[in-house]
C-alpha positions in Angstrom: -8.3 4.9 19.6 -11.2 6.1 17.4 -13.3 4.2 14.6 -11.0 4.9 11.6 -7.9 4.2 13.4 -9.1 0.6 14.2 -10.7 0.0 10.8 -7.2 0.9 9.1 -5.3 -1.4 11.4 -7.7 -4.5 10.5 -7.7 -3.6 6.9 -3.4 -3.6 7.3 -3.8 -7.0 8.8 -6.2 -8.3 6.5 -4.0 -7.0 3.7 -0.8 -8.9 5.1 -2.8 -12.0 5.5 -3.9 -11.8 1.9 -0.5 -11.0 0.6 1.0 -14.1 2.5 -1.8 -16.5 1.0 -1.1 -14.9 -2.7 2.3 -15.6 -2.6 1.9 -19.3 -2.6 0.0 -19.0 -5.8 1.7 -20.3 -9.3 1.0 -16.9 -11.5 2.6 -14.8 -13.8 1.0 -11.9 -11.8 2.0 -12.4 -8.3 4.4 -9.9 -8.3 1.9 -7.0 -9.3 -0.6 -8.3 -6.9 1.8 -8.1 -4.2 3.0 -4.8 -4.9 -0.7 -3.4 -5.1 -1.5 -5.0 -2.0 1.7 -3.4 -0.3 0.7 0.0 -2.1 -2.7 -0.1 -0.4 -0.9 -0.7 3.1 1.6 2.2 2.6 -1.2 4.6 1.8 -3.3 3.2 4.7 -0.3 4.1 7.2 0.4 7.3 5.7 -2.6 9.0 5.4 -4.1 7.0 8.9 -1.1 6.7 11.2 1.0 9.6 10.0 -2.0 11.9 9.6 -1.2 12.6 6.1 -4.6 13.3 5.4 -4.6 16.2 7.3 -1.5 17.6 5.8 -1.3 20.0 2.8 -1.9 19.0 -1.1 1.7 19.2 -2.0 3.0 16.4 0.8 -0.1 14.4 -0.3 0.7 14.9 -4.3 4.2 14.1 -3.5 3.7 10.6 -1.3 1.3 9.3 -4.1 3.9 10.2 -6.7 6.8 8.5 -4.9 4.5 5.6 -4.4 3.7 5.5 -8.5 7.1 6.0 -9.4 8.4 3.2 -6.8 5.8 0.5 -8.2 6.5 1.4 -11.8 10.3 1.4 -11.6 10.0 -2.0 -9.4 7.5 -3.5 -12.6 10.1 -1.9 -15.0 13.1 -3.8 -13.8 11.6 -6.6 -13.2 9.8 -7.4 -16.4 
């Protein structure tokens, strides 16, 4: 495995731990913080491990657009 894969893997573990710690807090913004952290993990997996970074611009735009629609729909439904 190369260095980028290892760094992405470590970042995913750190983001997962941070998400678990944030979930224990009492705040109105917990859902938004966890969604942002989950989005970062989603993008890390998609671009590094699914090798979307080498894909056509259409697929990159599609995956980012899906993520934006998904997160905004969750925020809109819950609030």
